[in-house]
Each structure stands twice: as C-alpha cells, then as structure tokens.
SERO-4910 file (N, C-alpha, C, O; in steps of 0.05 Angstrom, whole numbers):
BEGIN
 pado doro    nc1    nc2    nc3   cac1   cac2   cac3    cc1    cc2    cc3    oc1    oc2    oc3
  Unk    A     19    -24      4     -4     -3     -1     20     19     -8     43     12     -5
  Unk    A     12     44    -17     32     66    -19     18     84      5     -4     80     13
  Unk    A     37    108     15     33    116     40     29    142     20     42    148      0
  Unk    A      9    155     29     -2    185     19     -6    204     37    -19    201     58
  Unk    A      8    227     29     -1    241     46    -29    248     50    -46    233     39
  Unk    A    -39    269     66    -70    288     61    -70    297     37    -87    289     21
  Unk    A    -51    315     31    -52    330      8    -59    310    -20    -73    315    -40
  Unk    A    -45    288    -14    -44    267    -38    -73    253    -44    -85    250    -65
  Unk    A    -78    245    -16   -102    234    -22   -117    246    -23   -136    230    -19
  Unk    A   -127    268    -26   -148    288    -30   -144    299    -56   -164    305    -68
  Unk    A   -126    303    -66   -122    303    -99   -132    277   -117   -142    277   -139
  Unk    A   -126    253   -100   -128    231   -116   -165    227   -114   -182    222   -132
  Unk    A   -167    230    -94   -198    224    -87   -221    250   -102   -243    246   -112
  Unk    A   -209    273   -100   -218    291   -117   -218    290   -155   -236    301   -167
  Unk    A   -198    277   -167   -193    266   -189   -218    241   -201   -229    237   -222
  Unk    A   -218    228   -170   -238    203   -180   -262    208   -180   -276    190   -191
  Unk    A   -277    234   -168   -299    242   -159   -303    263   -185   -326    268   -190
  Unk    A   -284    276   -202   -291    294   -213   -305    275   -240   -325    282   -252
  Unk    A   -288    248   -245   -291    226   -261   -317    208   -264   -322    190   -280
  Unk    A   -333    221   -238   -363    202   -231   -354    176   -213   -367    155   -213
  Unk    A   -330    180   -198   -329    150   -192   -338    160   -160   -343    182   -152
  Unk    A   -337    133   -144   -339    137   -118   -316    127    -98   -300    110   -104
  Unk    A   -317    138    -76   -298    140    -57   -309    133    -23   -329    139    -11
  Unk    A   -288    119    -16   -291    115     14   -274    129     30   -249    128     29
  Unk    A   -289    143     47   -270    168     69   -280    178     92   -304    183     94
  Unk    A   -265    180    109   -275    185    136   -284    215    137   -267    231    128
  Unk    A   -307    225    145   -315    240    162   -317    250    187   -303    242    205
  Unk    A   -336    270    189   -329    278    216   -347    260    243   -349    263    267
  Unk    A   -362    237    218   -377    226    241   -359    195    230   -335    198    230
  Unk    A   -367    174    223   -365    154    208   -356    145    181   -367    156    162
  Unk    A   -340    128    178   -330    124    154   -353    134    127   -376    129    133
  Unk    A   -350    144    107   -374    146     83   -368    135     59   -344    136     52
  Unk    A   -386    124     46   -386    130      9   -390    151      0   -413    160      1
  Unk    A   -374    163     -9   -374    192    -26   -374    193    -58   -362    177    -72
  Unk    A   -389    216    -67   -392    224    -92   -394    243   -101   -388    256    -82
  Unk    A   -399    261   -121   -406    280   -134   -436    274   -132   -447    256   -144
  Unk    A   -449    296   -111   -470    292   -102   -494    312   -132   -518    316   -130
  Unk    A   -477    317   -152   -493    335   -174   -496    305   -192   -513    306   -210
  Unk    A   -487    289   -191   -482    268   -216   -506    243   -207   -502    228   -188
  Unk    A   -527    242   -222   -550    226   -214   -527    198   -217   -528    183   -198
  Unk    A   -508    190   -237   -507    169   -246   -491    160   -220   -496    138   -211
  Unk    A   -470    176   -209   -458    167   -189   -466    161   -161   -454    148   -144
  Unk    A   -495    176   -159   -507    170   -138   -524    145   -139   -532    129   -121
  Unk    A   -527    146   -159   -552    111   -164   -534     86   -159   -542     64   -152
  Unk    A   -498     92   -167   -484     72   -156   -485     67   -127   -489     45   -117
  Unk    A   -480     95   -113   -480     92    -85   -507     70    -69   -504     57    -48
  Unk    A   -533     71    -86   -552     59    -75   -550     36    -83   -556     20    -65
  Unk    A   -543     24   -107   -534      4   -109   -509    -17    -94   -510    -41    -92
  Unk    A   -494     -2    -88   -467    -17    -62   -483    -18    -40   -481    -37    -25
  Unk    A   -504      2    -36   -515      2     -6   -532    -19     -4   -537    -31     17
  Unk    A   -543    -24    -33   -567    -45    -33   -598    -35    -12   -613    -45      5
  Unk    A   -593     -8    -29   -614     10    -12   -630     23    -36   -621     35    -56
  Unk    A   -664     16    -26   -678     35    -47   -672     74    -45   -664     88    -26
  Unk    A   -678     82    -72   -674    102    -73   -692    128    -63   -688    152    -69
  Unk    A   -711    116    -47   -742    123    -35   -725    138     -8   -736    156      3
  Unk    A   -695    128      2   -683    132     25   -663    146     24   -641    138     27
  Unk    A   -671    178     19   -651    193      6   -624    195     19   -627    189     42
  Unk    A   -602    201     15   -577    199     25   -561    229     32   -563    245     14
  Unk    A   -549    235     52   -547    261     58   -520    276     44   -501    261     37
  Unk    A   -518    299     39   -486    316     34   -476    326     50   -486    334     72
  Unk    A   -451    328     41   -428    350     61   -426    367     47   -428    366     23
  Unk    A   -420    398     70   -407    418     53   -389    428     73   -389    421     96
  Unk    A   -377    444     63   -354    455     75   -355    482     84   -336    494     95
  Unk    A   -378    492     81   -387    521    100   -410    526     92   -418    521     69
  Unk    A   -424    536    111   -454    551    118   -455    567     88   -472    559     74
  Unk    A   -445    580     82   -439    602     60   -459    583     34   -482    588     26
  Unk    A   -446    567     27   -456    550     15   -492    536     10   -505    527     -9
  Unk    A   -495    540     34   -527    526     40   -540    532     17   -545    515      0
  Unk    A   -546    559     14   -569    581     -4   -565    576    -33   -578    588    -50
  Unk    A   -540    551    -42   -540    545    -69   -554    521    -70   -560    516    -93
  Unk    A   -562    503    -51   -568    477    -44   -592    472    -37   -605    452    -43
  Unk    A   -605    499    -16   -628    493    -17   -648    518     -8   -640    537      6
  Unk    A   -669    515    -16   -684    548    -24   -695    555      2   -698    580      3
  Unk    A   -705    542     28   -716    550     51   -695    544     69   -687    522     74
  Unk    A   -686    568     80   -656    564     99   -672    588    117   -677    611    110
  Unk    A   -681    571    149   -684    579    162   -670    592    187   -656    576    199
  Unk    A   -671    618    197   -651    616    218   -649    607    236   -629    610    249
  Unk    A   -671    591    243   -660    568    265   -643    549    263   -633    535    282
  Unk    A   -636    547    234   -621    525    226   -596    533    231   -583    522    248
  Unk    A   -583    562    212   -560    569    220   -559    575    249   -535    573    254
  Unk    A   -572    581    270   -572    577    303   -561    549    311   -543    543    327
  Unk    A   -575    533    295   -568    504    308   -540    497    303   -524    487    319
  Unk    A   -534    505    277   -508    496    264   -482    506    288   -463    494    297
  Unk    A   -494    538    292   -473    547    304   -462    541    331   -439    542    340
  Unk    A   -491    531    342   -488    527    371   -491    489    374   -503    481    394
  Unk    A   -484    475    363   -487    441    360   -458    434    367   -440    438    352
  Unk    A   -455    420    396   -429    407    398   -419    383    390   -399    373    400
  Unk    A   -434    371    369   -426    344    357   -439    351    324   -452    371    316
  Unk    A   -430    328    309   -438    333    281   -469    332    275   -481    311    280
  Unk    A   -478    350    267   -510    353    262   -509    354    225   -493    366    212
  Unk    A   -533    337    215   -549    332    195   -577    349    197   -596    342    211
  Unk    A   -577    368    182   -604    383    187   -621    377    156   -609    377    135
  Unk    A   -651    370    156   -664    366    135   -680    382    126   -703    382    135
  Unk    A   -670    403    101   -682    431     96   -701    423     70   -696    406     52
  Unk    A   -727    439     72   -740    439     45   -734    450     21   -714    465     25
  Unk    A   -740    450     -3   -730    467    -28   -702    451    -40   -689    465    -55
  Unk    A   -693    428    -36   -671    423    -45   -669    435    -78   -687    435    -95
  Unk    A   -648    441    -79   -640    444   -110   -615    442   -122   -598    442   -104
  Unk    A   -602    440   -149   -577    442   -156   -561    415   -144   -537    412   -138
  Unk    A   -582    398   -144   -571    373   -140   -582    344   -153   -603    344   -165
  Unk    A   -572    325   -150   -579    310   -170   -602    302   -158   -605    308   -134
  Unk    A   -622    289   -171   -656    289   -160   -654    262   -149   -669    254   -132
  Unk    A   -638    251   -156   -649    220   -142   -631    218   -108   -625    198    -96
  Unk    A   -623    253    -99   -615    255    -69   -637    267    -60   -640    271    -36
  Unk    A   -656    274    -78   -677    294    -65   -700    276    -56   -709    261    -73
  Unk    A   -714    276    -27   -727    261    -21   -763    267    -31   -771    290    -38
  Unk    A   -777    248    -31   -805    256    -47   -816    275    -40   -828    287    -58
  Unk    A   -818    290     -7   -821    313     -1   -808    343     -9   -821    364     -4
  Unk    A   -785    343    -22   -773    361    -41   -740    367    -14   -723    386    -14
  Unk    A   -743    338      8   -724    357     23   -696    344     15   -690    328     -2
  Unk    A   -677    359     36   -643    344     24   -637    350     52   -646    370     64
  Unk    A   -615    326     65   -599    328     87   -571    335     74   -560    328     54
  Unk    A   -563    356     99   -542    366     97   -523    371    125   -531    376    148
  Unk    A   -504    368    119   -485    368    141   -455    385    137   -439    378    121
  Unk    A   -450    407    153   -427    426    146   -405    409    164   -402    409    188
  Unk    A   -392    397    147   -364    381    168   -353    401    169   -351    418    152
  Unk    A   -339    401    200   -312    412    207   -287    400    211   -269    412    223
  Unk    A   -286    371    199   -272    356    207   -256    355    189   -266    351    166
  Unk    A   -221    361    193   -207    369    174   -202    358    144   -192    371    126
  Unk    A   -211    333    145   -205    317    118   -227    322     99   -224    330     76
  Unk    A   -250    315    110   -269    325     93   -283    344     90   -301    344     74
  Unk    A   -274    373    109   -278    394    100   -257    403     77   -264    412     56
  Unk    A   -231    399     83   -210    398     58   -225    388     32   -232    403     13
  Unk    A   -229    360     34   -242    346      6   -265    369     -7   -266    378    -30
  Unk    A   -280    374     14   -299    390      4   -302    414     -6   -321    423    -18
  Unk    A   -281    424     -1   -267    455     -2   -255    452    -35   -265    460    -55
  Unk    A   -233    438    -32   -223    437    -65   -243    421    -83   -237    423   -107
  Unk    A   -269    403    -76   -280    394    -95   -292    412   -110   -294    411   -135
  Unk    A   -302    431    -92   -321    458    -98   -350    445   -107   -363    456   -125
  Unk    A   -359    425    -96   -386    414    -98   -399    396    -72   -386    381    -59
  Unk    A   -425    400    -67   -429    376    -43   -421    347    -51   -421    336    -73
  Unk    A   -414    340    -28   -404    305    -35   -423    287    -17   -431    294      5
  Unk    A   -430    263    -29   -457    248    -13   -431    237      6   -407    235      2
  Unk    A   -446    231     25   -441    223     55   -464    199     69   -482    204     85
  Unk    A   -456    172     57   -472    157     70   -457    129     83   -438    116     74
  Unk    A   -471    128    103   -455    107    124   -444     81    103   -458     73     85
  Unk    A   -416     70    111   -401     53     88   -408     24     99   -394      7    111
  Unk    A   -428     26     93   -447    -11     95   -463    -14     82   -473      4     69
  Unk    A   -473    -46     82   -496    -51     60   -525    -43     80   -526    -45    104
  Unk    A   -544    -35     64   -569    -23     87   -576    -45    101   -578    -69     94
  Unk    A   -582    -32    125   -593    -55    147   -574    -63    165   -580    -70    188
  Unk    A   -548    -63    155   -521    -73    166   -520    -51    186   -531    -29    182
  Unk    A   -503    -56    212   -490    -36    228   -469    -10    215   -448    -16    205
  Unk    A   -475      9    215   -454     26    213   -427     19    228   -425     14    252
  Unk    A   -405     19    208   -384     20    217   -368     39    238   -362     61    228
  Unk    A   -360     36    260   -344     49    278   -321     61    266   -312     83    270
  Unk    A   -312     39    250   -286     45    241   -273     36    215   -279     14    208
  Unk    A   -256     49    199   -241     29    178   -248      4    180   -265     -6    166
  Unk    A   -236     -8    199   -231    -41    209   -259    -56    199   -260    -76    184
  Unk    A   -281    -43    210   -307    -50    209   -315    -54    182   -329    -74    178
  Unk    A   -309    -39    161   -327    -40    135   -321    -66    117   -300    -78    111
  Unk    A   -345    -71    110   -352    -98    104   -324    -90     79   -316    -68     73
  Unk    A   -314   -117     67   -302   -122     45   -308   -118     15   -294   -111     -4
  Unk    A   -344   -129     18   -359   -115     -4   -358    -91    -16   -357    -85    -40
  Unk    A   -360    -72     10   -366    -46      1   -331    -35     -8   -328    -22    -29
  Unk    A   -309    -40      7   -286    -35     -2   -282    -36    -28   -274    -16    -40
  Unk    A   -285    -58    -42   -284    -68    -70   -296    -60    -87   -292    -64   -111
  Unk    A   -320    -42    -75   -341    -31    -95   -342     -2    -95   -361      9   -106
  Unk    A   -321     10    -85   -311     28    -91   -285     41   -111   -265     27   -112
  Unk    A   -283     65   -127   -262     65   -147   -233     76   -119   -209     72   -123
  Unk    A   -239     84   -107   -209    101    -84   -222    102    -59   -243    114    -54
  Unk    A   -204     87    -41   -204     89    -11   -185    107     -4   -163    107    -15
  Unk    A   -190    122     12   -175    143     27   -158    130     44   -166    109     54
  Unk    A   -135    140     51   -123    126     69   -118    142     93   -106    130    110
  Unk    A   -123    167    100   -119    179    119   -145    171    139   -169    174    136
  Unk    A   -129    159    162   -146    156    182   -156    125    182   -173    116    198
  Unk    A   -142    110    160   -147     76    161   -144     67    186   -161     52    197
  Unk    A   -121     75    197   -110     62    221   -122     63    242   -121     44    258
  Unk    A   -138     91    249   -155     99    274   -177     83    278   -196     81    262
  Unk    A   -174     72    300   -193     47    318   -214     56    329   -233     41    335
  Unk    A   -214     93    336   -227     98    357   -255     99    349   -262    105    326
  Unk    A   -274     93    368   -302     95    360   -320    116    349   -327    135    362
  Unk    A   -327    112    326   -338    137    312   -379    132    311   -391    111    305
  Unk    A   -389    157    318   -417    153    316   -424    169    298   -408    187    292
  Unk    A   -451    167    283   -461    176    262   -479    201    274   -490    199    296
  Unk    A   -481    226    257   -491    252    269   -516    244    279   -528    223    275
  Unk    A   -524    270    297   -551    273    296   -566    287    271   -555    301    254
  Unk    A   -597    278    276   -613    297    247   -632    300    265   -645    289    284
  Unk    A   -629    325    249   -660    351    249   -667    354    223   -653    356    203
  Unk    A   -701    356    228   -709    368    207   -728    399    216   -744    404    234
  Unk    A   -717    413    195   -722    439    196   -743    449    184   -734    461    164
  Unk    A   -771    451    185   -792    458    161   -788    488    161   -771    501    173
  Unk    A   -806    497    145   -810    523    131   -825    540    154   -840    527    168
  Unk    A   -821    565    158   -823    576    187   -804    563    211   -812    570    234
  Unk    A   -781    546    212   -772    541    232   -782    520    254   -771    520    276
  Unk    A   -799    505    249   -814    479    258   -785    458    262   -770    457    244
  Unk    A   -782    447    281   -763    431    289   -777    406    298   -796    405    314
  Unk    A   -760    376    277   -763    350    283   -745    338    289   -730    339    270
  Unk    A   -736    327    305   -718    305    319   -712    282    299   -732    268    302
  Unk    A   -699    273    285   -700    247    278   -682    234    291   -685    211    298
  Unk    A   -667    244    294   -642    224    308   -621    236    321   -603    248    310
  Unk    A   -622    231    354   -606    242    381   -577    234    371   -557    238    386
***
C-alpha cells in the first residue's frame, strides 16, 4: 500500500470524484461512501452498493454554511443557529432542495446537509467545490461501521478509491444527529 499524504489523498479523491467515481472516506462522523452529489449516475451507484432503495435519500456534506443557499431554497434562521451552537456533528434536513442530483432529493423535496468541520472531509469538500454524498459505508440494514476496520470488504471492493487518511484510527465513531427544519422554523428531531 502506498503511503499518501493528506494532500495527495485529497487530490486523488478529487480526481476520482470529477470522473463520476465513488470514494470511501473518513468524515466528521463515521466512514462514508461518497460521490459528486450533482451526478445522478454516481448517486445511483451508491444506492446499488448499499442495496438501498432510492426512496431513502442520502445526505450531503458541505464545507461551509455560505454554500447552503445554493442547494436549498428555504434556509430558516433557526437552522443557522443550530449549526452554530451544536457541539456534535449535525445533519439538518431542509425543504426546497435544488442544484443537486434528482435522486438525492426526498419525495417531499427535502435534502439532508451537514457542514463538516473535520479536517479531511472539510478540505475535500472545499477543493472539490461541490457537495459530496456522505452515507455510511455499509450495506443497508447492517450496522454502521465504527471505524475503517469494521467496513465490509464488499463495500471496499465496490468503490473506485479508498482514502488512506485515518485508516488505522480505531476510535469508535458515531453517526450525526439529524434534525428536520420545516419552513417557518418547526423542528423535528429524527436521530439524537
């Protein structure tokens, strides 16, 4: 296995993503399967790998709050407040998804977005300049992997590139909290 620096890892991941490929990468929560969130064919491959119905939408990662308005029409102030005060990774489901692969948008027009503050995934999003799909690196219905060592070999073989950064980190990772913010600011907790 070649030893990559973080910078080389990000460059290689971006190269694969730009070609419509899939990556396996560490996020601010658990390891994720990622792709260009604006490419419908790439998103479809993620659903196939996870053996998951596309009626269960996937979330996307962004590197900054400033980019939210480009991907969601309705950005309630309370959502920005929640992002600012959250002390853990937080995925917010917004109404009015736009400029994203149609198969990422839920039937009710919503999209789950998380602003990542983790070093690798934030820099990857920044350099890629588009939102990244981020879904747990597991077959649908199986437990989410707590670290790279727990990822099923079938998943690893299914992607086009596996990031080397944090592969040997065996700390236990947890999925994000998920909150749905409806137009008008109504909040629904989906996962704590």
